[in-house]
PDB file of the backbone (N, CA, C, O) and the ligand in Angstrom, with CONECT records:
HET     ZN  A 101       1
ATOM      1  N   MET A   1     169.569  48.113  37.668  1.00  0.00           N
ATOM      2  CA  MET A   1     169.903  48.814  38.923  1.00  0.00           C
ATOM      3  C   MET A   1     168.604  49.257  39.600  1.00  0.00           C
ATOM      4  O   MET A   1     167.792  49.970  39.009  1.00  0.00           O
ATOM      5  N   LEU A   2     168.430  48.834  40.816  1.00  0.00           N
ATOM      6  CA  LEU A   2     167.220  49.165  41.566  1.00  0.00           C
ATOM      7  C   LEU A   2     167.411  50.511  42.260  1.00  0.00           C
ATOM      8  O   LEU A   2     168.372  50.715  43.002  1.00  0.00           O
ATOM      9  N   ASN A   3     166.502  51.396  42.010  1.00  0.00           N
ATOM     10  CA  ASN A   3     166.610  52.733  42.588  1.00  0.00           C
ATOM     11  C   ASN A   3     165.461  52.985  43.561  1.00  0.00           C
ATOM     12  O   ASN A   3     164.478  53.648  43.230  1.00  0.00           O
ATOM     13  N   VAL A   4     165.609  52.442  44.762  1.00  0.00           N
ATOM     14  CA  VAL A   4     164.575  52.642  45.783  1.00  0.00           C
ATOM     15  C   VAL A   4     165.091  53.627  46.820  1.00  0.00           C
ATOM     16  O   VAL A   4     166.121  53.398  47.455  1.00  0.00           O
ATOM     17  N   ARG A   5     164.370  54.714  46.980  1.00  0.00           N
ATOM     18  CA  ARG A   5     164.744  55.678  48.004  1.00  0.00           C
ATOM     19  C   ARG A   5     163.476  56.261  48.586  1.00  0.00           C
ATOM     20  O   ARG A   5     162.376  56.009  48.095  1.00  0.00           O
ATOM     21  N   LEU A   6     163.640  57.034  49.625  1.00  0.00           N
ATOM     22  CA  LEU A   6     162.468  57.565  50.311  1.00  0.00           C
ATOM     23  C   LEU A   6     162.144  58.973  49.801  1.00  0.00           C
ATOM     24  O   LEU A   6     163.016  59.832  49.671  1.00  0.00           O
ATOM     25  N   ILE A   7     160.877  59.167  49.525  1.00  0.00           N
ATOM     26  CA  ILE A   7     160.405  60.498  49.135  1.00  0.00           C
ATOM     27  C   ILE A   7     159.309  60.905  50.108  1.00  0.00           C
ATOM     28  O   ILE A   7     158.747  60.060  50.806  1.00  0.00           O
ATOM     29  N   LYS A   8     159.012  62.166  50.153  1.00  0.00           N
ATOM     30  CA  LYS A   8     157.973  62.632  51.064  1.00  0.00           C
ATOM     31  C   LYS A   8     156.643  62.717  50.340  1.00  0.00           C
ATOM     32  O   LYS A   8     156.556  63.231  49.225  1.00  0.00           O
ATOM     33  N   CYS A   9     155.618  62.208  50.988  1.00  0.00           N
ATOM     34  CA  CYS A   9     154.280  62.254  50.425  1.00  0.00           C
ATOM     35  C   CYS A   9     153.833  63.713  50.303  1.00  0.00           C
ATOM     36  O   CYS A   9     153.908  64.462  51.277  1.00  0.00           O
ATOM     37  N   PRO A  10     153.373  64.122  49.123  1.00  0.00           N
ATOM     38  CA  PRO A  10     152.960  65.519  48.941  1.00  0.00           C
ATOM     39  C   PRO A  10     151.718  65.889  49.761  1.00  0.00           C
ATOM     40  O   PRO A  10     151.447  67.066  49.998  1.00  0.00           O
ATOM     41  N   ALA A  11     150.976  64.876  50.186  1.00  0.00           N
ATOM     42  CA  ALA A  11     149.740  65.135  50.926  1.00  0.00           C
ATOM     43  C   ALA A  11     149.954  65.172  52.435  1.00  0.00           C
ATOM     44  O   ALA A  11     149.502  66.105  53.098  1.00  0.00           O
ATOM     45  N   CYS A  12     150.645  64.157  52.991  1.00  0.00           N
ATOM     46  CA  CYS A  12     150.777  64.077  54.450  1.00  0.00           C
ATOM     47  C   CYS A  12     152.213  64.266  54.933  1.00  0.00           C
ATOM     48  O   CYS A  12     152.444  64.426  56.132  1.00  0.00           O
ATOM     49  N   GLY A  13     153.194  64.251  54.000  1.00  0.00           N
ATOM     50  CA  GLY A  13     154.579  64.512  54.384  1.00  0.00           C
ATOM     51  C   GLY A  13     155.307  63.312  54.947  1.00  0.00           C
ATOM     52  O   GLY A  13     156.467  63.426  55.343  1.00  0.00           O
ATOM     53  N   ARG A  14     154.653  62.163  54.993  1.00  0.00           N
ATOM     54  CA  ARG A  14     155.283  60.961  55.518  1.00  0.00           C
ATOM     55  C   ARG A  14     156.266  60.400  54.492  1.00  0.00           C
ATOM     56  O   ARG A  14     156.001  60.442  53.291  1.00  0.00           O
ATOM     57  N   GLU A  15     157.399  59.876  54.961  1.00  0.00           N
ATOM     58  CA  GLU A  15     158.391  59.312  54.054  1.00  0.00           C
ATOM     59  C   GLU A  15     157.933  57.947  53.569  1.00  0.00           C
ATOM     60  O   GLU A  15     157.648  57.043  54.355  1.00  0.00           O
ATOM     61  N   ILE A  16     157.871  57.827  52.244  1.00  0.00           N
ATOM     62  CA  ILE A  16     157.433  56.580  51.617  1.00  0.00           C
ATOM     63  C   ILE A  16     158.417  56.214  50.519  1.00  0.00           C
ATOM     64  O   ILE A  16     159.222  57.044  50.096  1.00  0.00           O
ATOM     65  N   SER A  17     158.352  54.970  50.058  1.00  0.00           N
ATOM     66  CA  SER A  17     159.231  54.499  48.975  1.00  0.00           C
ATOM     67  C   SER A  17     158.882  55.215  47.674  1.00  0.00           C
ATOM     68  O   SER A  17     157.710  55.421  47.362  1.00  0.00           O
ATOM     69  N   SER A  18     159.903  55.586  46.928  1.00  0.00           N
ATOM     70  CA  SER A  18     159.681  56.247  45.631  1.00  0.00           C
ATOM     71  C   SER A  18     159.041  55.285  44.631  1.00  0.00           C
ATOM     72  O   SER A  18     158.499  55.704  43.609  1.00  0.00           O
ATOM     73  N   GLN A  19     159.113  53.985  44.944  1.00  0.00           N
ATOM     74  CA  GLN A  19     158.525  52.970  44.072  1.00  0.00           C
ATOM     75  C   GLN A  19     157.035  52.785  44.353  1.00  0.00           C
ATOM     76  O   GLN A  19     156.338  52.116  43.590  1.00  0.00           O
ATOM     77  N   ALA A  20     156.549  53.369  45.434  1.00  0.00           N
ATOM     78  CA  ALA A  20     155.144  53.195  45.812  1.00  0.00           C
ATOM     79  C   ALA A  20     154.219  53.895  44.820  1.00  0.00           C
ATOM     80  O   ALA A  20     154.494  55.006  44.365  1.00  0.00           O
ATOM     81  N   ILE A  21     153.127  53.225  44.498  1.00  0.00           N
ATOM     82  CA  ILE A  21     152.141  53.795  43.575  1.00  0.00           C
ATOM     83  C   ILE A  21     151.294  54.820  44.326  1.00  0.00           C
ATOM     84  O   ILE A  21     150.941  55.869  43.787  1.00  0.00           O
ATOM     85  N   SER A  22     150.979  54.499  45.569  1.00  0.00           N
ATOM     86  CA  SER A  22     150.214  55.434  46.394  1.00  0.00           C
ATOM     87  C   SER A  22     150.751  55.403  47.821  1.00  0.00           C
ATOM     88  O   SER A  22     151.382  54.435  48.245  1.00  0.00           O
ATOM     89  N   CYS A  23     150.486  56.484  48.548  1.00  0.00           N
ATOM     90  CA  CYS A  23     150.960  56.597  49.930  1.00  0.00           C
ATOM     91  C   CYS A  23     150.243  55.587  50.817  1.00  0.00           C
ATOM     92  O   CYS A  23     149.013  55.557  50.838  1.00  0.00           O
ATOM     93  N   PRO A  24     151.000  54.743  51.565  1.00  0.00           N
ATOM     94  CA  PRO A  24     150.347  53.762  52.435  1.00  0.00           C
ATOM     95  C   PRO A  24     149.683  54.406  53.652  1.00  0.00           C
ATOM     96  O   PRO A  24     148.868  53.781  54.330  1.00  0.00           O
ATOM     97  N   ASN A  25     150.037  55.640  53.914  1.00  0.00           N
ATOM     98  CA  ASN A  25     149.496  56.334  55.085  1.00  0.00           C
ATOM     99  C   ASN A  25     148.157  57.014  54.780  1.00  0.00           C
ATOM    100  O   ASN A  25     147.196  56.856  55.534  1.00  0.00           O
ATOM    101  N   CYS A  26     148.091  57.761  53.687  1.00  0.00           N
ATOM    102  CA  CYS A  26     146.872  58.523  53.391  1.00  0.00           C
ATOM    103  C   CYS A  26     146.245  58.144  52.043  1.00  0.00           C
ATOM    104  O   CYS A  26     145.149  58.602  51.720  1.00  0.00           O
ATOM    105  N   GLY A  27     146.940  57.307  51.255  1.00  0.00           N
ATOM    106  CA  GLY A  27     146.360  56.855  49.987  1.00  0.00           C
ATOM    107  C   GLY A  27     146.547  57.819  48.840  1.00  0.00           C
ATOM    108  O   GLY A  27     145.970  57.622  47.770  1.00  0.00           O
ATOM    109  N   GLN A  28     147.343  58.860  49.036  1.00  0.00           N
ATOM    110  CA  GLN A  28     147.615  59.838  47.983  1.00  0.00           C
ATOM    111  C   GLN A  28     148.376  59.170  46.841  1.00  0.00           C
ATOM    112  O   GLN A  28     149.438  58.594  47.077  1.00  0.00           O
ATOM    113  N   PRO A  29     147.862  59.231  45.604  1.00  0.00           N
ATOM    114  CA  PRO A  29     148.599  58.625  44.481  1.00  0.00           C
ATOM    115  C   PRO A  29     149.906  59.368  44.230  1.00  0.00           C
ATOM    116  O   PRO A  29     149.925  60.597  44.174  1.00  0.00           O
ATOM    117  N   ILE A  30     150.995  58.622  44.081  1.00  0.00           N
ATOM    118  CA  ILE A  30     152.312  59.227  43.846  1.00  0.00           C
ATOM    119  C   ILE A  30     152.535  59.323  42.340  1.00  0.00           C
ATOM    120  O   ILE A  30     152.376  58.340  41.616  1.00  0.00           O
ATOM    121  N   ALA A  31     152.898  60.493  41.886  1.00  0.00           N
ATOM    122  CA  ALA A  31     153.102  60.735  40.452  1.00  0.00           C
ATOM    123  C   ALA A  31     154.336  59.994  39.968  1.00  0.00           C
ATOM    124  O   ALA A  31     155.460  60.358  40.312  1.00  0.00           O
ATOM    125  N   GLY A  32     154.131  58.963  39.176  1.00  0.00           N
ATOM    126  CA  GLY A  32     155.253  58.189  38.632  1.00  0.00           C
ATOM    127  C   GLY A  32     156.071  58.994  37.646  1.00  0.00           C
ATOM    128  O   GLY A  32     157.274  58.777  37.504  1.00  0.00           O
ATOM    129  N   ALA A  33     155.417  59.930  36.958  1.00  0.00           N
ATOM    130  CA  ALA A  33     156.093  60.762  35.957  1.00  0.00           C
ATOM    131  C   ALA A  33     157.174  61.613  36.613  1.00  0.00           C
ATOM    132  O   ALA A  33     158.262  61.777  36.060  1.00  0.00           O
ATOM    133  N   ALA A  34     156.874  62.152  37.789  1.00  0.00           N
ATOM    134  CA  ALA A  34     157.823  62.997  38.503  1.00  0.00           C
ATOM    135  C   ALA A  34     159.033  62.182  38.926  1.00  0.00           C
ATOM    136  O   ALA A  34     160.164  62.664  38.857  1.00  0.00           O
ATOM    137  N   THR A  35     158.801  60.943  39.366  1.00  0.00           N
ATOM    138  CA  THR A  35     159.886  60.073  39.798  1.00  0.00           C
ATOM    139  C   THR A  35     160.773  59.710  38.614  1.00  0.00           C
ATOM    140  O   THR A  35     161.999  59.702  38.730  1.00  0.00           O
ATOM    141  N   ASN A  36     160.151  59.410  37.471  1.00  0.00           N
ATOM    142  CA  ASN A  36     160.901  59.062  36.270  1.00  0.00           C
ATOM    143  C   ASN A  36     161.759  60.236  35.810  1.00  0.00           C
ATOM    144  O   ASN A  36     162.905  60.056  35.398  1.00  0.00           O
ATOM    145  N   GLN A  37     161.197  61.433  35.883  1.00  0.00           N
ATOM    146  CA  GLN A  37     161.917  62.640  35.482  1.00  0.00           C
ATOM    147  C   GLN A  37     163.116  62.859  36.399  1.00  0.00           C
ATOM    148  O   GLN A  37     164.183  63.276  35.947  1.00  0.00           O
ATOM    149  N   ASP A  38     162.937  62.579  37.679  1.00  0.00           N
ATOM    150  CA  ASP A  38     163.985  62.737  38.669  1.00  0.00           C
ATOM    151  C   ASP A  38     165.134  61.782  38.361  1.00  0.00           C
ATOM    152  O   ASP A  38     166.303  62.160  38.428  1.00  0.00           O
ATOM    153  N   VAL A  39     164.791  60.547  38.025  1.00  0.00           N
ATOM    154  CA  VAL A  39     165.802  59.537  37.703  1.00  0.00           C
ATOM    155  C   VAL A  39     166.552  59.935  36.444  1.00  0.00           C
ATOM    156  O   VAL A  39     167.770  59.776  36.362  1.00  0.00           O
ATOM    157  N   LYS A  40     165.812  60.461  35.447  1.00  0.00           N
ATOM    158  CA  LYS A  40     166.402  60.884  34.185  1.00  0.00           C
ATOM    159  C   LYS A  40     167.389  62.029  34.410  1.00  0.00           C
ATOM    160  O   LYS A  40     168.483  62.044  33.846  1.00  0.00           O
ATOM    161  N   GLU A  41     166.981  62.984  35.242  1.00  0.00           N
ATOM    162  CA  GLU A  41     167.828  64.133  35.556  1.00  0.00           C
ATOM    163  C   GLU A  41     169.091  63.696  36.276  1.00  0.00           C
ATOM    164  O   GLU A  41     170.162  64.265  36.065  1.00  0.00           O
ATOM    165  N   LYS A  42     168.966  62.680  37.130  1.00  0.00           N
ATOM    166  CA  LYS A  42     170.096  62.200  37.906  1.00  0.00           C
ATOM    167  C   LYS A  42     171.119  61.554  36.981  1.00  0.00           C
ATOM    168  O   LYS A  42     172.316  61.818  37.099  1.00  0.00           O
ATOM    169  N   SER A  43     170.654  60.706  36.056  1.00  0.00           N
ATOM    170  CA  SER A  43     171.571  60.028  35.144  1.00  0.00           C
ATOM    171  C   SER A  43     172.219  61.036  34.192  1.00  0.00           C
ATOM    172  O   SER A  43     173.380  60.882  33.812  1.00  0.00           O
ATOM    173  N   PHE A  44     171.466  62.063  33.812  1.00  0.00           N
ATOM    174  CA  PHE A  44     171.978  63.136  32.961  1.00  0.00           C
ATOM    175  C   PHE A  44     173.111  63.869  33.681  1.00  0.00           C
ATOM    176  O   PHE A  44     174.149  64.165  33.090  1.00  0.00           O
ATOM    177  N   PHE A  45     172.892  64.155  34.958  1.00  0.00           N
ATOM    178  CA  PHE A  45     173.878  64.829  35.801  1.00  0.00           C
ATOM    179  C   PHE A  45     175.119  63.963  35.968  1.00  0.00           C
ATOM    180  O   PHE A  45     176.248  64.442  35.866  1.00  0.00           O
ATOM    181  N   GLU A  46     174.888  62.670  36.230  1.00  0.00           N
ATOM    182  CA  GLU A  46     176.000  61.744  36.430  1.00  0.00           C
ATOM    183  C   GLU A  46     176.860  61.635  35.176  1.00  0.00           C
ATOM    184  O   GLU A  46     178.079  61.482  35.260  1.00  0.00           O
ATOM    185  N   LYS A  47     176.216  61.717  34.011  1.00  0.00           N
ATOM    186  CA  LYS A  47     176.929  61.656  32.740  1.00  0.00           C
ATOM    187  C   LYS A  47     177.927  62.814  32.645  1.00  0.00           C
ATOM    188  O   LYS A  47     179.074  62.636  32.234  1.00  0.00           O
ATOM    189  N   TYR A  48     177.463  64.000  33.034  1.00  0.00           N
ATOM    190  CA  TYR A  48     178.321  65.181  32.963  1.00  0.00           C
ATOM    191  C   TYR A  48     179.399  65.163  34.020  1.00  0.00           C
ATOM    192  O   TYR A  48     180.496  65.674  33.795  1.00  0.00           O
ATOM    193  N   VAL A  49     179.104  64.577  35.182  1.00  0.00           N
ATOM    194  CA  VAL A  49     180.108  64.473  36.242  1.00  0.00           C
ATOM    195  C   VAL A  49     181.258  63.600  35.777  1.00  0.00           C
ATOM    196  O   VAL A  49     182.424  63.936  35.985  1.00  0.00           O
ATOM    197  N   TRP A  50     180.927  62.461  35.136  1.00  0.00           N
ATOM    198  CA  TRP A  50     181.967  61.568  34.620  1.00  0.00           C
ATOM    199  C   TRP A  50     182.787  62.250  33.528  1.00  0.00           C
ATOM    200  O   TRP A  50     184.000  62.058  33.441  1.00  0.00           O
ATOM    201  N   LEU A  51     182.122  63.041  32.704  1.00  0.00           N
ATOM    202  CA  LEU A  51     182.803  63.767  31.640  1.00  0.00           C
ATOM    203  C   LEU A  51     183.774  64.785  32.232  1.00  0.00           C
ATOM    204  O   LEU A  51     184.893  64.944  31.744  1.00  0.00           O
ATOM    205  N   LEU A  52     183.335  65.474  33.291  1.00  0.00           N
ATOM    206  CA  LEU A  52     184.176  66.467  33.952  1.00  0.00           C
ATOM    207  C   LEU A  52     185.378  65.804  34.613  1.00  0.00           C
ATOM    208  O   LEU A  52     186.494  66.318  34.540  1.00  0.00           O
ATOM    209  N   ILE A  53     185.148  64.654  35.263  1.00  0.00           N
ATOM    210  CA  ILE A  53     186.235  63.916  35.911  1.00  0.00           C
ATOM    211  C   ILE A  53     187.254  63.464  34.862  1.00  0.00           C
ATOM    212  O   ILE A  53     188.463  63.557  35.069  1.00  0.00           O
ATOM    213  N   LEU A  54     186.740  62.976  33.737  1.00  0.00           N
ATOM    214  CA  LEU A  54     187.587  62.520  32.631  1.00  0.00           C
ATOM    215  C   LEU A  54     188.427  63.676  32.095  1.00  0.00           C
ATOM    216  O   LEU A  54     189.625  63.521  31.859  1.00  0.00           O
ATOM    217  N   LEU A  55     187.795  64.839  31.904  1.00  0.00           N
ATOM    218  CA  LEU A  55     188.491  66.020  31.394  1.00  0.00           C
ATOM    219  C   LEU A  55     189.538  66.513  32.392  1.00  0.00           C
ATOM    220  O   LEU A  55     190.616  66.971  32.013  1.00  0.00           O
ATOM    221  N   PHE A  56     189.192  66.406  33.685  1.00  0.00           N
ATOM    222  CA  PHE A  56     190.108  66.838  34.739  1.00  0.00           C
ATOM    223  C   PHE A  56     191.379  65.995  34.722  1.00  0.00           C
ATOM    224  O   PHE A  56     192.490  66.521  34.787  1.00  0.00           O
ATOM    225  N   PHE A  57     191.195  64.668  34.634  1.00  0.00           N
ATOM    226  CA  PHE A  57     192.345  63.774  34.623  1.00  0.00           C
ATOM    227  C   PHE A  57     193.133  63.905  33.333  1.00  0.00           C
ATOM    228  O   PHE A  57     194.356  63.765  33.335  1.00  0.00           O
ATOM    229  N   LEU A  58     192.448  64.172  32.240  1.00  0.00           N
ATOM    230  CA  LEU A  58     193.112  64.376  30.957  1.00  0.00           C
ATOM    231  C   LEU A  58     193.986  65.632  31.035  1.00  0.00           C
ATOM    232  O   LEU A  58     195.123  65.635  30.564  1.00  0.00           O
ATOM    233  N   GLY A  59     193.452  66.683  31.627  1.00  0.00           N
ATOM    234  CA  GLY A  59     194.191  67.928  31.806  1.00  0.00           C
ATOM    235  C   GLY A  59     195.384  67.741  32.718  1.00  0.00           C
ATOM    236  O   GLY A  59     196.461  68.283  32.470  1.00  0.00           O
ATOM    237  N   LEU A  60     195.186  66.966  33.785  1.00  0.00           N
ATOM    238  CA  LEU A  60     196.248  66.673  34.749  1.00  0.00           C
ATOM    239  C   LEU A  60     197.363  65.876  34.080  1.00  0.00           C
ATOM    240  O   LEU A  60     198.546  66.138  34.294  1.00  0.00           O
ATOM    241  N   PHE A  61     196.966  64.907  33.274  1.00  0.00           N
ATOM    242  CA  PHE A  61     197.890  64.044  32.533  1.00  0.00           C
ATOM    243  C   PHE A  61     198.719  64.881  31.550  1.00  0.00           C
ATOM    244  O   PHE A  61     199.932  64.707  31.439  1.00  0.00           O
ATOM    245  N   MET A  62     198.045  65.786  30.846  1.00  0.00           N
ATOM    246  CA  MET A  62     198.725  66.646  29.876  1.00  0.00           C
ATOM    247  C   MET A  62     199.717  67.565  30.584  1.00  0.00           C
ATOM    248  O   MET A  62     200.797  67.846  30.062  1.00  0.00           O
ATOM    249  N   LYS A  63     199.340  68.033  31.782  1.00  0.00           N
ATOM    250  CA  LYS A  63     200.194  68.928  32.547  1.00  0.00           C
ATOM    251  C   LYS A  63     201.452  68.194  33.011  1.00  0.00           C
ATOM    252  O   LYS A  63     202.551  68.746  32.973  1.00  0.00           O
ATOM    253  N   ILE A  64     201.282  66.955  33.445  1.00  0.00           N
ATOM    254  CA  ILE A  64     202.404  66.121  33.893  1.00  0.00           C
ATOM    255  C   ILE A  64     203.362  65.885  32.723  1.00  0.00           C
ATOM    256  O   ILE A  64     204.577  66.003  32.875  1.00  0.00           O
ATOM    257  N   ILE A  65     202.822  65.561  31.588  1.00  0.00           N
ATOM    258  CA  ILE A  65     203.642  65.327  30.378  1.00  0.00           C
ATOM    259  C   ILE A  65     204.389  66.612  29.980  1.00  0.00           C
ATOM    260  O   ILE A  65     205.567  66.573  29.623  1.00  0.00           O
ATOM    261  N   ALA A  66     203.683  67.745  30.051  1.00  0.00           N
ATOM    262  CA  ALA A  66     204.307  69.040  29.714  1.00  0.00           C
ATOM    263  C   ALA A  66     205.445  69.372  30.685  1.00  0.00           C
ATOM    264  O   ALA A  66     206.456  69.939  30.270  1.00  0.00           O
ATOM    265  N   ASN A  67     205.300  69.031  31.957  1.00  0.00           N
ATOM    266  CA  ASN A  67     206.323  69.285  32.957  1.00  0.00           C
ATOM    267  C   ASN A  67     207.531  68.373  32.790  1.00  0.00           C
ATOM    268  O   ASN A  67     208.653  68.762  33.112  1.00  0.00           O
ATOM    269  N   MET A  68     207.306  67.157  32.287  1.00  0.00           N
ATOM    270  CA  MET A  68     208.376  66.186  32.101  1.00  0.00           C
ATOM    271  C   MET A  68     209.310  66.616  30.974  1.00  0.00           C
ATOM    272  O   MET A  68     210.510  66.345  30.998  1.00  0.00           O
ATOM    273  N   ARG A  69     208.733  67.286  29.999  1.00  0.00           N
ATOM    274  CA  ARG A  69     209.542  67.661  28.840  1.00  0.00           C
ATOM    275  C   ARG A  69     210.352  68.922  29.107  1.00  0.00           C
ATOM    276  O   ARG A  69     211.091  69.378  28.233  1.00  0.00           O
TER     277      ARG A  69
HETATM  278 ZN    ZN A 101     150.467  60.458  52.468  1.00  0.00          ZN2+
END
């Protein structure tokens, strides 16, 4: 999965690709570690969102079954 999005250059504020090694406008090196951490945090968050959705539907399903009886 390709994760290309725009981030702001910490030096000049211009929007550049998160995949860029350095800013094409001012040459500021972009910290790859920060981008990797951001991606990791996003997938971690998404994992919990899916878990919450699953639990929500499980609870809804149990409630429907309880009402049927
Ligand atoms: Zn820049």
